[in-house]
C-alpha positions as CSV (number, residue, x, y, z in Angstrom):
1,M,-104.1,18.7,5.8
2,K,-101.4,16.3,6.8
3,F,-101.5,15.1,3.3
4,T,-100.8,18.6,1.9
5,A,-98.3,19.1,4.6
6,R,-96.5,15.8,3.6
7,I,-96.3,17.1,-0.1
8,F,-94.8,20.6,1.0
9,A,-92.1,18.9,2.9
10,L,-91.3,16.4,-0.1
11,A,-91.4,19.5,-2.1
12,L,-88.9,21.3,0.0
13,S,-86.7,18.2,0.2
14,F,-86.6,17.7,-3.6
15,T,-85.8,21.6,-3.9
16,A,-82.9,21.4,-1.5
17,F,-81.7,18.1,-3.4
18,T,-81.7,19.8,-6.4
19,A,-79.7,22.8,-5.2
20,T,-77.2,20.4,-4.1
21,A,-77.1,18.6,-7.0
22,Q,-76.7,21.7,-9.0
23,D,-74.1,23.0,-6.5
24,S,-72.0,19.9,-7.2
25,K,-71.8,20.5,-10.8
26,P,-68.2,21.2,-12.1
27,I,-67.6,24.9,-13.5
28,E,-66.1,25.4,-16.8
29,W,-63.4,28.1,-16.6
30,V,-62.9,29.4,-20.4
31,V,-59.5,30.9,-21.3
32,G,-59.1,32.5,-24.7
33,Y,-55.3,31.4,-25.0
34,A,-53.0,28.4,-25.2
35,A,-52.1,26.6,-22.3
36,G,-48.8,27.4,-20.8
37,G,-49.0,31.4,-20.9
38,G,-49.5,34.0,-18.4
39,S,-53.4,33.8,-18.7
40,D,-53.6,30.3,-18.4
41,A,-51.2,30.1,-15.1
42,V,-53.6,32.9,-13.5
43,A,-56.7,31.1,-14.3
44,R,-55.5,27.9,-13.0
45,A,-53.9,29.3,-9.9
46,T,-57.1,31.2,-9.2
47,A,-59.4,28.4,-10.0
48,E,-57.7,26.1,-7.4
49,A,-58.5,28.7,-4.7
50,M,-61.9,29.4,-6.0
51,A,-62.8,25.7,-6.1
52,K,-61.9,25.4,-2.3
53,N,-64.4,28.3,-1.3
54,L,-67.0,27.2,-3.7
55,G,-66.9,23.5,-2.9
56,Q,-66.9,22.7,-6.5
57,T,-64.5,21.6,-9.1
58,I,-63.5,23.9,-11.6
59,I,-62.0,22.9,-14.7
60,I,-59.9,25.1,-17.4
61,N,-60.9,25.1,-21.0
62,N,-58.5,26.6,-23.2
63,K,-59.9,28.1,-26.6
64,P,-57.1,30.1,-28.3
65,G,-57.6,32.0,-31.5
66,A,-59.0,35.1,-33.1
67,A,-57.9,37.4,-30.4
68,T,-60.3,35.8,-27.9
69,N,-63.1,36.0,-29.8
70,I,-63.9,32.3,-30.2
71,A,-63.7,31.8,-26.3
72,A,-65.6,35.0,-25.9
73,D,-68.5,33.7,-28.4
74,Y,-68.7,30.5,-26.7
75,V,-69.3,32.0,-23.3
76,A,-71.7,34.7,-24.7
77,R,-73.9,32.0,-25.9
78,S,-74.0,29.7,-23.1
79,K,-77.0,29.5,-21.0
80,D,-75.5,27.1,-18.3
81,Y,-75.7,30.1,-15.9
82,G,-73.1,29.8,-12.7
83,H,-71.4,27.0,-14.2
84,M,-69.3,29.2,-16.9
85,L,-66.6,31.6,-16.1
86,F,-64.3,33.3,-18.6
87,T,-61.4,35.1,-18.6
88,A,-62.4,38.4,-20.2
89,D,-59.3,40.5,-20.7
90,F,-57.8,43.6,-22.3
91,A,-58.6,42.2,-25.9
92,T,-62.0,41.2,-25.4
93,L,-63.4,44.0,-23.6
94,A,-61.1,46.9,-24.6
95,A,-59.8,46.3,-28.0
96,N,-61.7,43.9,-29.9
97,P,-65.0,46.3,-30.5
98,F,-62.5,48.5,-32.2
99,L,-60.2,46.4,-33.8
100,F,-62.9,43.9,-35.5
101,S,-65.5,45.2,-38.0
102,K,-68.1,42.8,-37.0
103,L,-68.1,40.4,-34.0
104,S,-70.6,37.4,-33.3
105,Y,-70.8,38.9,-29.5
106,N,-71.3,42.1,-27.7
107,A,-68.9,42.2,-24.6
108,E,-70.9,45.0,-23.0
109,K,-74.3,43.4,-23.4
110,D,-73.5,39.8,-23.6
111,L,-70.8,39.4,-20.8
112,A,-71.4,40.4,-17.3
113,P,-68.4,41.3,-14.9
114,V,-67.7,39.3,-11.7
115,G,-64.6,41.0,-10.6
116,M,-61.0,42.0,-11.7
117,L,-58.6,39.2,-11.7
118,A,-55.0,40.3,-12.3
119,R,-52.8,42.9,-13.9
120,F,-49.5,41.8,-15.7
121,P,-46.9,44.4,-15.9
122,L,-45.2,44.4,-19.6
123,V,-41.7,43.8,-20.2
124,L,-39.7,44.5,-23.2
125,V,-37.3,41.5,-23.7
126,V,-34.9,40.7,-26.4
127,G,-33.3,37.5,-27.5
128,A,-30.0,36.2,-25.9
129,N,-28.4,36.9,-29.2
130,I,-29.4,40.6,-29.4
131,P,-26.4,43.0,-28.6
132,V,-28.3,45.4,-26.3
133,K,-28.4,45.8,-22.6
134,N,-30.5,48.8,-22.0
135,F,-33.4,50.6,-23.8
136,K,-30.8,53.6,-25.2
137,E,-28.9,50.5,-27.0
138,F,-32.1,48.8,-28.0
139,L,-33.1,51.9,-29.7
140,A,-29.8,52.3,-31.4
141,W,-30.1,48.8,-32.6
142,A,-33.3,48.9,-33.9
143,K,-32.8,52.2,-35.9
144,A,-29.6,50.7,-37.3
145,Q,-31.6,47.6,-39.0
146,P,-32.2,48.5,-42.8
147,N,-35.5,46.8,-43.1
148,G,-36.6,47.6,-39.4
149,I,-37.4,45.2,-36.9
150,N,-39.8,42.5,-36.4
151,Y,-41.7,41.9,-33.0
152,A,-44.0,39.0,-32.0
153,S,-47.0,39.1,-29.7
154,A,-49.7,36.9,-28.0
155,G,-52.0,37.6,-30.9
156,A,-53.7,40.4,-33.1
157,G,-55.3,42.9,-30.5
158,S,-53.4,41.6,-27.4
159,P,-52.1,44.1,-25.0
160,H,-48.6,43.1,-26.2
161,H,-49.5,43.8,-29.7
162,L,-51.0,47.4,-29.0
163,A,-48.5,48.3,-26.4
164,T,-45.9,47.7,-29.0
165,E,-48.0,49.8,-31.3
166,M,-47.8,52.5,-28.8
167,L,-44.0,51.8,-28.5
168,R,-43.6,52.3,-32.4
169,E,-45.7,55.4,-32.0
170,K,-43.5,57.1,-29.4
171,T,-40.1,56.0,-30.8
172,G,-40.9,56.2,-34.9
173,L,-39.3,52.7,-35.0
174,K,-40.2,50.7,-38.2
175,M,-41.5,47.8,-36.9
176,T,-43.5,44.5,-38.4
177,H,-46.1,42.6,-36.2
178,V,-45.5,38.8,-35.9
179,P,-48.7,37.5,-34.4
180,Y,-48.9,34.2,-32.6
181,R,-51.7,32.0,-30.9
182,G,-50.8,33.1,-27.0
183,A,-47.7,34.5,-25.1
184,A,-46.1,31.0,-24.9
185,P,-45.4,30.2,-28.5
186,A,-44.4,33.8,-29.1
187,M,-41.9,33.4,-26.2
188,Q,-40.5,30.0,-28.0
189,D,-39.7,32.1,-30.9
190,I,-37.9,34.8,-29.0
191,L,-35.7,32.2,-27.3
192,G,-35.1,30.4,-30.7
193,G,-34.0,33.9,-32.3
194,V,-37.0,33.8,-35.0
195,V,-38.2,37.1,-33.8
196,P,-35.9,39.5,-32.1
197,F,-38.1,40.9,-29.2
198,M,-41.5,41.7,-27.8
199,L,-43.5,43.1,-24.8
200,V,-44.4,40.2,-22.8
201,D,-46.4,39.9,-19.9
202,S,-44.5,39.4,-16.5
203,A,-46.6,36.0,-16.1
204,S,-45.1,34.7,-19.2
205,G,-41.7,36.0,-19.5
206,N,-40.1,36.1,-15.9
207,Q,-39.4,32.4,-16.0
208,F,-36.9,33.0,-19.0
209,V,-35.4,36.2,-17.7
210,L,-34.6,34.9,-14.5
211,A,-33.1,31.8,-16.3
212,G,-30.9,34.1,-18.4
213,K,-32.5,32.9,-21.8
214,V,-33.8,36.2,-22.7
215,K,-32.9,39.8,-21.8
216,A,-35.2,42.1,-20.0
217,I,-34.7,45.7,-21.4
218,G,-37.3,47.6,-19.3
219,V,-40.7,47.3,-17.4
220,A,-43.7,49.1,-18.9
221,S,-45.3,49.9,-15.3
222,A,-44.9,53.0,-13.4
223,Q,-42.6,51.3,-10.7
224,R,-40.1,48.1,-11.0
225,I,-41.7,44.8,-10.4
226,A,-41.0,42.8,-7.0
227,S,-40.0,39.8,-9.2
228,L,-37.3,41.7,-11.5
229,P,-36.1,44.5,-9.2
230,D,-32.9,45.2,-11.1
231,V,-34.9,45.9,-14.4
232,P,-35.4,49.4,-14.8
233,T,-38.7,50.9,-15.8
234,L,-38.8,52.4,-19.3
235,A,-39.5,55.5,-18.0
236,E,-36.6,55.3,-16.1
237,Q,-34.7,55.2,-19.1
238,G,-36.3,58.1,-21.0
239,L,-39.7,56.7,-22.4
240,T,-41.9,58.9,-20.4
241,G,-45.5,58.6,-20.7
242,F,-45.5,55.0,-21.6
243,E,-47.4,52.8,-19.2
244,A,-48.9,49.5,-20.3
245,Y,-50.5,46.4,-18.8
246,A,-52.1,43.2,-19.6
247,W,-55.1,42.8,-17.6
248,Q,-57.8,40.4,-17.0
249,G,-61.2,40.1,-15.1
250,L,-63.7,37.3,-14.7
251,S,-66.7,37.4,-16.5
252,V,-69.9,35.3,-17.2
253,S,-72.8,35.4,-19.5
254,A,-75.2,38.2,-19.1
255,G,-78.1,36.2,-17.9
256,T,-76.4,34.7,-14.6
257,P,-78.4,35.7,-11.9
258,P,-77.5,38.4,-9.4
259,E,-77.2,36.4,-6.5
260,T,-74.7,33.7,-8.4
261,V,-72.3,36.8,-9.6
262,T,-72.6,37.7,-6.0
263,K,-71.6,34.4,-4.7
264,L,-68.7,34.0,-7.5
265,N,-67.5,37.6,-6.6
266,K,-67.0,36.7,-3.0
267,A,-65.2,33.5,-3.8
268,L,-62.9,35.3,-6.2
269,I,-62.2,38.1,-3.5
270,D,-61.2,35.6,-0.7
271,A,-59.2,33.6,-3.3
272,L,-57.0,36.9,-4.5
273,N,-56.9,37.6,-0.8
274,S,-55.3,34.3,0.2
275,T,-51.9,34.0,1.2
276,T,-51.4,31.2,-1.1
277,L,-52.3,32.9,-4.2
278,K,-50.7,36.3,-3.4
279,A,-47.5,34.1,-3.2
280,R,-47.9,32.7,-6.5
281,F,-49.1,35.8,-8.0
282,Q,-45.7,37.5,-6.8
283,A,-43.8,34.9,-8.2
284,L,-45.4,35.5,-11.6
285,G,-44.9,39.1,-11.4
286,V,-48.6,39.7,-11.6
287,E,-50.6,42.0,-9.4
288,G,-53.8,40.8,-8.1
289,L,-56.7,43.2,-8.1
290,P,-59.8,42.0,-5.8
291,G,-62.8,44.3,-6.0
292,T,-66.6,44.5,-7.0
293,P,-68.2,43.9,-10.4
294,A,-69.0,47.7,-10.5
295,Q,-65.1,48.5,-10.0
296,M,-64.3,46.0,-13.1
297,A,-67.0,47.7,-15.2
298,S,-65.4,51.1,-14.4
299,Y,-61.8,50.1,-15.1
300,V,-63.1,48.3,-18.3
301,K,-64.7,51.5,-19.5
302,S,-61.3,53.7,-19.0
303,E,-59.3,51.1,-20.5
304,R,-61.9,50.8,-23.8
305,E,-61.8,54.5,-23.9
306,R,-57.8,54.7,-23.9
307,W,-56.9,52.2,-26.2
308,G,-59.8,52.9,-28.6
309,R,-58.2,56.1,-29.2
310,L,-54.9,54.5,-30.2
311,I,-56.7,51.7,-32.4
312,R,-58.7,54.6,-34.1
313,D,-55.8,57.0,-34.6
314,N,-53.4,54.3,-36.1
315,G,-56.1,52.7,-38.2
316,I,-55.4,49.7,-37.0
317,K,-57.8,46.7,-37.9
318,V,-57.4,42.8,-37.6
319,D,-60.0,41.7,-40.2
């Protein structure tokens, strides 16, 4: 009996040790965009706060390219449950299923929601050399260009891309898409005068607007944003019915145990509700969206329906 009890005690001790060892393993947070952009900034700020809540190190791994499909496939195939997170965004969850004829993963089946991360208002910005100050002047200038105008985006299928297609649909402007591997390199070419304008997420564009390096013509949100209070909405300037955001949720591979998802969701909500992260998000012009996995699933469903219609109606494909 005593021998059996000792074995049982040793087994419990080993189990506890194994759990502790597993919990101390670093977590890999995969971002499907280049370092330096809004997605990267949000992930790093949130990871720092979540790491404190979880008592684990979180390492950001940028895997840009193919409209987040490279990163999404990498996460979907992972069996390292509980030690890999993914910034699953507008492109991954709402647009790519319609934009690509064939994907190596199924966003609905292979990825599981943890909770929404943030929503980024999109801001219409033009290079400092473009002679416009408001949306009316922007329209007049764009219509006067004999060959139409180019616009930059963070990549094919990104919210920057599809929101600008919606702008084209509503205004009738002749526009040509110039995709980049993330918002950061796209903004560099706006600064350099290579491309005249883009709809950029607030996290990637605000610093350049505030520094006077680009001009903000209008925001695509329902209300003005706190970080750019003097920039009117596009709706205020006559573009009714136009509202678009970049948004992101936190996902894991679908095999992750429910109790692990619950633990990650709690750490995420605590992080998003923290004073430090709220202040960081406000500086970026980003709205935190704390909530449950079910709330994220509902939001994604409505966005997939909305943008799927735009993609189908305009015959947009990226492959």
